[in-house]
N, C-alpha and C positions, 0 to 999 in steps of 0.2 A: 591021909596026912597033907597032901597038896591042897585039898579042899579046905582044910582047916586053916592053912597058911593064907590062902586067898581070902577067906572070910575075915580073918584077923587084919589083913592088910587093906581090905576094901575101903574102909573109911578114909584112910590116908591117901590112897590112890585116887579116890573119887574127887578129892579137893584139887589134886594136881591136874586131873583131866578137866575138871570144870574150869579151873583157872586158865588152862591152855586154850580151851574153847572160847572163853570170854575174851582173851587177848587177841585171838585170831579174828573174832567177830568185830572187835573194836578197830583192828587194823583194816579190815575189809570195808568198814563203814567210813573211815577217815581217808582212805586212799583216793577216792574220786574227788573229794574236797581239795586235797593236797595237789592232785594233778591239775584241777581247774585253776587253782591259785597260781601254780607254776606257769600255766599257759597264758594267763592274763599278764603275769609279770614279764614273760618273754615278748608278748605282743605290744606292750606299752613301753614308752621311754620316759624316764623320770627327768626332771629339770636338770639335775646334776649330770646325768648321762649325756643330755643334749649339750650342756655347757662344755663337758670334756671333749665331745666330738668336735664341736666348733673350734675349741682351742687347738686340737690336733690339726684341723684343716688350716687354721691361720698360720700355725708354725710351718706346715708343709709349704704353704704359699710363700712365706718369707724365705724359706730355704731355696725354693725355686728361683725367686727374684734375685737372691744373692748369687746363685750360680750363674744366672744370666748376666748380671752386672760384672762378675769376675771374668767371664768369657768375653764380654764386650771390651772391657779394659785391656785384656790380653791382645785382642785383635787390633785395637787402636795402638797399643804399644809396639806391636810388630809392623804397623803401617799397612795393615790389610783390613780396614774397617768394612763392615757389612753395610748394605744400603740403608738400614734404619739406625745405625750406630751414631751416637752423638759424642764424638771424640773430644769436643771442647770441655766436657765434664772431667776429662782425665788429663788435660794439659798441665804440664809442670810449671810452677812459678805463677800461676794465676789464681 
């Protein structure tokens, strides 16, 4: 009885097995291509990525200069300027 059931189900199972084998083979073939493509993408920098990086660097530099200016102004206001401070920039009424 079991043999009869297997014989009757064999054509349908054969298609499933063949399809699974083909999908696995296709995945195995495309995997190295996808991996190589990903490696190239990680190794190179696009123009937009370079622009974004430069923009971040410029904003960080502006923030640093702003902090330094505020600290210099505070030192001048307190009457304790540093050796390189230009307190004439922060004089009132001028």
